[in-house]
N, C-alpha and C positions, 0 to 999 in steps of 0.2 A: 913123953907127952904124945897125945894123938895129934893128927893133923888139924883137927878142929880146935884143939887147945893152942897150938902154935898160931893158927889163924886168928883166934881170939886175942892172943897176946899182941900180935901186930896191930890188930884193929884198935885195941885199947891204947897202945902207944901213939898211934897216928891221930886218933880222935883227941887226945890230950894236947897235941901240938897245933892243931889247925883252928882257924877262926870259924869255920863252918862244918862242925862235926856231923851235922845231919846229912851232908852230901857224901861223906866217906862211905865207900863200898869196898869190901875186901872179898876176893874170890880165891879159893884154894883148889888146886887140882893136883892129884898125885899120879905119877906114872913112873914105873921102873925105878923105885927107890928114890925118886926125886919129887920133892914137894915144891910146886910153883905157887907163889902167892902174888896176886895182882892187886895193887892198891890204886883206887881211883879217888881223886880229891878234886875240889873246886880249882879252877885255873889260878885263882889268887893265892891258894895255899900250897902250890907245888914247891915253891922256893922254901917254904917253912919246913916241909917234910924232907927235902933234899939237904938243906943247910949249906953253909959255906964250905966249898970244896968237897961237898958230899959227905960231910962228917956225920950228920944226923942219920941219913939213910944207911950209912955204913954201920952205925951203932945199932940200928934196928935190925939189920941183917945179921950182925954178930949175936944179938940176943935171940933171934929166931933160930939160928944154927945151934946155939948153946941149949935152947929148949928142946930141940929135936935130937940131940946127940944120943940119948939112950936108944933111939930107934935106928941109929946108924944110917940115916938117909941124908941126902943133899937137899939144901933149902935154897931157893932162889926167890928173892923179893924184888918186884919191879914196881916202879911208880909210873902210873899211866894217867894222862890228862883226859 
């Protein structure tokens, strides 16, 4: 998958989790075989995206890594307020 596809996947997953999907913004930057995805959500939705003990954000990271595996690059997903 391309970096735009991985970004779209993360955006789709996050928008499905939050109460305010219109506020969600996802920015992807690629540098030296590393794809960094920055997710911004409403302050009320941060806990929903992170989940208990970080399980939901961990699952999102796992899916993003699995989607980008054919490219052989590293993926970093960060949740930002």
